[in-house]
C-alpha positions in Angstrom: -58.6 8.6 -69.5 -55.7 7.3 -67.4 -53.9 10.7 -67.4 -57.2 12.4 -66.3 -57.5 10.0 -63.4 -53.9 10.7 -62.3 -54.5 14.5 -62.6 -57.7 14.3 -60.6 -56.0 12.2 -57.9 -53.2 14.8 -57.6 -55.8 17.6 -57.3 -57.6 15.8 -54.6 -54.4 15.1 -52.6 -53.2 18.7 -52.9 -56.6 20.1 -52.0 -56.8 17.8 -49.0 -53.3 18.8 -47.8 -54.1 22.5 -48.1 -57.6 22.3 -46.4 -56.2 19.9 -43.8 -53.6 22.5 -42.9 -56.2 25.2 -42.8 -58.3 23.1 -40.5 -55.3 22.5 -38.3 -54.6 26.3 -38.0 -58.3 26.7 -37.0 -57.7 24.1 -34.2 -59.9 21.6 -36.1 -59.0 18.0 -37.0 -57.4 17.4 -40.4 -60.2 15.1 -41.5 -62.7 18.0 -41.4 -60.5 19.8 -43.9 -60.4 16.8 -46.1 -64.2 16.6 -46.2 -64.6 20.3 -46.9 -62.0 20.0 -49.7 -64.1 17.2 -51.3 -67.3 19.3 -50.9 -65.6 22.3 -52.7 -64.2 20.1 -55.5 -67.4 18.1 -55.9 -70.5 18.6 -58.0 -72.1 21.0 -55.4 -69.4 23.6 -56.2 -66.5 23.4 -58.6 -67.4 20.0 -60.1 -63.7 19.1 -60.5 -64.6 15.8 -58.8 -67.6 14.7 -60.8 -70.3 12.3 -59.6 -68.9 9.8 -62.1 -65.6 10.1 -60.3 -67.2 9.6 -57.0 -68.8 6.4 -58.2 -65.6 5.3 -59.9 -63.4 5.7 -56.8 -65.5 3.2 -54.7 -62.5 0.9 -54.6 -60.6 3.5 -52.6 -63.5 3.8 -50.2 -63.6 0.0 -49.8 -59.8 -0.2 -49.1 -59.9 2.7 -46.6 -62.9 1.2 -44.7 -61.2 -2.2 -44.7 -58.0 -0.8 -43.1 -59.9 1.3 -40.6 -61.9 -1.8 -39.5 -58.6 -3.8 -39.3 -57.0 -1.1 -37.2 -60.0 -1.1 -34.8 -59.8 -4.8 -34.5 -56.1 -4.7 -33.6 -57.0 -2.9 -30.4 -59.0 -6.0 -29.2 -56.2 -7.3 -27.0 -57.6 -9.9 -24.6 -55.5 -8.5 -21.8 -57.5 -5.3 -22.1 -60.8 -7.2 -21.9 -59.7 -9.2 -18.9 -59.1 -5.9 -17.2 -62.3 -4.1 -18.1 -64.6 -7.2 -18.4 -67.9 -6.9 -20.2 -68.2 -3.1 -19.8 -67.6 -2.3 -23.6 -70.4 -4.6 -24.6 -72.8 -3.2 -22.1 -71.9 0.4 -23.0 -72.2 -0.4 -26.8 -75.7 -1.8 -26.1 -76.9 1.2 -24.0 -75.5 3.9 -26.4 -77.0 2.1 -29.4 -80.4 1.6 -27.8 -80.3 5.1 -26.3 -80.3 6.4 -29.9 -82.9 3.9 -31.1 -85.3 4.8 -28.3 -85.0 8.6 -28.4 -85.2 8.9 -32.2 -88.1 6.5 -32.5 -90.2 7.9 -29.6 -89.6 11.5 -30.6 -90.6 10.9 -34.2 -93.8 9.1 -33.1 -94.6 12.0 -30.7 -94.3 14.4 -33.6 -96.8 12.4 -35.5 -94.6 10.6 -38.1 -95.6 7.2 -39.4 -94.8 4.4 -37.0 -93.0 2.2 -39.5 -90.8 5.1 -40.7 -90.1 6.1 -37.0 -89.0 2.5 -36.1 -86.7 2.1 -39.1 -85.0 5.5 -38.7 -84.6 4.7 -35.0 -82.9 1.4 -35.8 -80.5 3.1 -38.3 -79.6 5.7 -35.7 -77.9 3.1 -33.6 -75.0 2.6 -36.1 -71.8 4.5 -35.6 -69.0 5.0 -38.2 -65.5 4.9 -36.8 -63.5 6.4 -39.7 -63.5 10.1 -38.7 -63.0 9.4 -35.0 -60.1 7.0 -35.7 -58.4 9.7 -37.8 -58.7 12.1 -34.9 -57.2 9.6 -32.5 -54.3 8.9 -34.9 -53.7 12.6 -35.6 -53.5 13.7 -32.0 -52.0 10.4 -30.7 -54.8 10.1 -28.2 -54.2 7.6 -25.5 -56.0 6.6 -22.2 -59.0 4.9 -20.7 -61.5 6.9 -22.8 -59.7 6.2 -26.1 -59.4 2.5 -25.3 -63.1 2.2 -24.4 -64.0 4.2 -27.5 -62.1 1.8 -29.8 -63.9 -1.2 -28.2 -67.4 0.3 -28.3 -67.3 1.5 -31.9 -66.4 -2.1 -33.0 -69.1 -3.7 -31.0 -71.6 -1.1 -32.1 -71.9 -2.5 -35.6 -72.9 -5.9 -34.1 -75.6 -4.3 -32.0 -76.8 -2.1 -34.9 -77.3 -5.2 -37.2 -79.2 -7.1 -34.5 -81.3 -4.1 -33.6 -82.2 -3.4 -37.2 -83.2 -7.1 -37.6 -85.8 -6.7 -34.8 -86.9 -3.4 -36.3 -87.4 -5.0 -39.7 -89.6 -7.7 -38.1 -91.7 -5.1 -36.3 -92.3 -3.2 -39.5 -93.3 -6.5 -41.3 -95.7 -7.4 -38.5 -97.4 -4.0 -38.8 -97.9 -4.6 -42.6 -98.7 -8.3 -42.5 -98.8 -9.9 -39.0 -99.4 -13.4 -40.4 -96.5 -13.5 -42.8 -93.9 -11.8 -40.6 -91.0 -14.3 -39.9 -89.5 -13.3 -36.5 -87.0 -16.1 -36.5 -85.7 -15.2 -40.0 -85.3 -11.6 -39.1 -83.3 -12.5 -36.0 -81.2 -15.2 -37.6 -80.3 -13.1 -40.6 -78.0 -10.6 -38.8 -76.7 -13.3 -36.5 -75.6 -15.3 -39.7 -74.0 -12.1 -41.0 -72.0 -11.7 -37.7 -71.0 -15.3 -37.3 -69.8 -15.7 -40.9 -67.9 -12.5 -40.7 -66.1 -13.5 -37.6 -65.4 -17.0 -39.0 -63.7 -15.4 -42.0 -61.6 -13.1 -39.8 -60.5 -16.0 -37.6 -59.4 -18.3 -40.4 -57.6 -15.7 -42.4 -55.8 -14.2 -39.4 -54.3 -17.7 -38.7 -53.2 -17.9 -42.3 -51.8 -14.4 -42.0 -49.9 -15.3 -38.9 -48.3 -18.3 -40.6 -47.0 -16.2 -43.6 -45.6 -13.6 -41.2 -43.4 -16.4 -39.8 -41.6 -16.6 -43.2 -41.9 -13.1 -44.5 -40.6 -10.5 -42.1 -39.2 -7.6 -44.2 -41.4 -4.4 -44.0 -42.1 -4.6 -47.8 -43.4 -8.2 -47.4 -45.4 -7.3 -44.3 -47.3 -4.5 -46.0 -47.9 -6.7 -49.1 -49.3 -9.6 -47.0 -51.4 -7.2 -44.9 -52.8 -5.4 -47.9 -53.6 -8.8 -49.6 -55.3 -10.3 -46.5 -57.3 -7.2 -45.6 -58.5 -6.8 -49.2 -59.3 -10.5 -49.5 -61.2 -10.5 -46.2 -63.3 -7.5 -47.3 -64.1 -9.2 -50.7 -64.9 -12.6 -49.2 -67.3 -11.2 -46.6 -69.2 -9.5 -49.4 -69.4 -12.7 -51.5 -70.9 -14.7 -48.7 -73.2 -11.9 -47.5 -71.4 -11.2 -44.3 -70.3 -7.8 -43.0 -67.0 -6.7 -44.6 -66.3 -4.3 -41.7 -66.9 -6.9 -39.0 -64.8 -9.4 -40.9 -61.8 -7.0 -41.1 -62.3 -6.1 -37.5 -62.2 -9.8 -36.6 -59.0 -10.2 -38.7 -57.3 -7.6 -36.6 -58.8 -8.7 -33.3 -57.6 -12.3 -33.7 -54.2 -11.3 -35.1 -53.4 -9.1 -32.2 -53.9 -12.0 -29.9 -51.9 -14.7 -31.8 -49.1 -12.6 -33.3 -46.7 -11.0 -30.8 -45.3 -8.4 -33.2 -48.6 -6.8 -34.1 -47.1 -3.3 -33.4 -44.7 -3.7 -36.3 -47.6 -4.7 -38.6 -49.6 -1.6 -37.7 -46.5 0.6 -37.9 -45.8 -0.5 -41.4 -49.5 -0.1 -42.3 -49.5 3.5 -41.2 -46.9 4.3 -43.8 -49.2 3.0 -46.6 -52.7 4.2 -45.6 -52.5 8.0 -45.2 -53.0 8.9 -48.9 -55.8 6.3 -49.2 -57.6 7.8 -46.2 -57.1 11.3 -47.6 -58.6 10.4 -50.9 -61.4 8.5 -49.2 -62.5 11.5 -47.2 -62.2 13.9 -50.2 -64.5 11.5 -52.2 -66.9 11.3 -49.2 -67.2 15.1 -49.1 -67.6 15.3 -52.9 -70.3 12.8 -52.9 -72.6 15.0 -50.8 -75.2 17.1 -52.6 -75.6 20.4 -50.7 -79.0 21.0 -52.3 -80.3 17.9 -50.4 -80.0 19.8 -47.1 -83.1 21.8 -48.1 -85.2 18.7 -48.0 -84.1 17.4 -44.6 -87.1 19.1 -42.9 -88.3 18.6 -39.3 -87.8 14.8 -39.4 -84.2 15.3 -40.3 -83.6 17.8 -37.5 -85.2 15.5 -35.0 -83.1 12.6 -36.2 -79.8 14.6 -36.0 -80.5 16.0 -32.6 -82.1 13.0 -30.9 -79.5 10.5 -32.2 -76.7 12.5 -30.6 -78.7 12.9 -27.3 -79.4 9.2 -27.3 -75.8 8.3 -27.8 -74.7 10.7 -25.0 -77.3 9.6 -22.6 -76.9 5.9 -23.4 -73.1 6.1 -23.0 -73.4 7.9 -19.7 -75.9 5.3 -18.4 -73.8 2.4 -19.6 -70.7 3.9 -18.0 -72.4 4.4 -14.7 -73.8 0.9 -14.4 -70.4 -0.6 -15.2 -68.7 1.8 -12.8 -66.4 3.5 -15.3 -64.3 6.6 -14.7 -66.3 9.8 -14.8 -64.5 11.0 -17.9 -65.7 7.9 -19.8 -69.3 8.5 -18.7 -69.1 12.1 -19.6 -67.1 12.3 -22.8 -67.7 8.9 -24.6 -71.0 10.0 -26.1 -69.7 13.0 -28.2 -67.1 10.8 -29.8 -69.8 8.4 -31.2 -71.4 11.1 -33.4 -70.2 10.1 -37.0 -72.4 7.8 -39.0 -71.8 6.1 -42.4 -70.9 2.6 -43.5 -73.5 0.3 -41.9 -76.1 3.1 -41.8 -75.8 3.7 -45.6 -76.1 0.0 -46.2 -79.3 -0.1 -44.1 -80.9 2.6 -46.2 -81.3 0.0 -49.0 -83.0 -2.5 -46.8 -85.2 0.1 -45.1 -86.3 1.4 -48.5 -87.6 -2.0 -49.6 -89.6 -2.3 -46.4 -91.3 1.1 -46.7 -90.9 2.1 -50.4 -93.3 5.0 -49.9 -90.7 6.6 -47.6 -87.6 5.5 -49.5 -86.7 9.0 -50.8 -87.3 10.6 -47.3 -85.1 8.0 -45.5 -82.3 8.5 -48.0 -82.3 12.3 -47.7 -82.4 12.2 -43.9 -79.6 9.7 -43.6 -77.3 11.2 -46.3 -77.8 14.7 -44.9 -77.2 13.7 -41.3 -74.2 11.6 -42.3 -72.6 14.7 -43.8 -73.5 16.9 -40.8 -72.0 14.3 -38.5 -68.9 13.9 -40.7 -68.1 17.6 -40.4 -69.1 18.2 -36.8 -68.2 14.7 -35.4 -64.4 15.0 -35.6 -64.5 18.4 -33.9 -66.7 16.9 -31.1 -64.4 13.9 -30.8 -61.3 16.2 -30.5 -63.1 18.3 -27.9 -64.1 15.3 -25.8 -60.6 13.7 -25.9 -59.0 17.0 -24.9 -61.4 17.4 -22.0 -60.6 13.9 -20.9 -56.9 14.7 -21.0 -56.0 12.0 -23.6 -54.6 14.1 -26.5 -50.9 13.9 -26.0 -49.6 16.1 -28.8 -50.9 19.1 -30.7 -50.9 17.0 -34.0 
């Protein structure tokens, strides 16, 4: 069994390297190649990576997402926020609610059930940073758009959780107005946010103390791996958000530890194979046959969510007086969706069990579509904004 796992891991890495290079030759981001490699190796085609393997490699996915969130948090330098003010928060709200409003209203106009429309609209607000971060790292993107993007995708999860809390209340009120608990629906995501940030703050202080005594690169990576993993686990245990907790860990550390660049540099040597396997597994986990069931509701969701993100980002950028390239190109970089959105499927399914299968198909199919197209769109936007420094 152990030998088989080693063989399968080797096959995934080699396939990812090959398809990543092919994607690069086609002027596409490496991550797109990794996802396609997973799709080819997965149950939909060769079945080298079986569904059992996809389920068994969940620990790799957790570690990858934890480090991606930690990396995003490390960009939250207070000096940057003193410079740009509240703009990232406002833009995160406008782009999230742009998606919520457009998806919800369009589905209602096309005659779909009100409760289903509200829940899909709420899920549409969530943005997954993984693919976009890989594009930024590959092409060494740097500039005002990149900085704003890193801030917005982090805040986006907070907005999505709160927005979904209100949506859940609305659906409960439609079903049973007398028993709907507005306060509980509002406080639940707020608790999740507060406890996640509390975990990140406390553990980042402990992390900073250890770095004072252990400074060798080998020790730095061991401490970082230990704390990021523990943060992700603890947030799960206390019903917080693991991604927000890891973001908070990075966000506090960057402001209390002066040598954060060394930490992130050492981390970059450790994470590439984990990210590679994570994206291959993500591609393998998608069932191509499910695309046939996406239907009109899925097409509406895919298109309106993107338009909502683009319009909301533009509007938020304008009212906060951002550079034209931020207003114009931030929206396309916010296309990918996973993580929080996939978690919300479970909650939405319990609220409207009659539509559980439909919600799952729509979100899973759209997630794959965004995962393949999103990195290409992000690269295009960053190129147009003049923030890709190297060919990668």
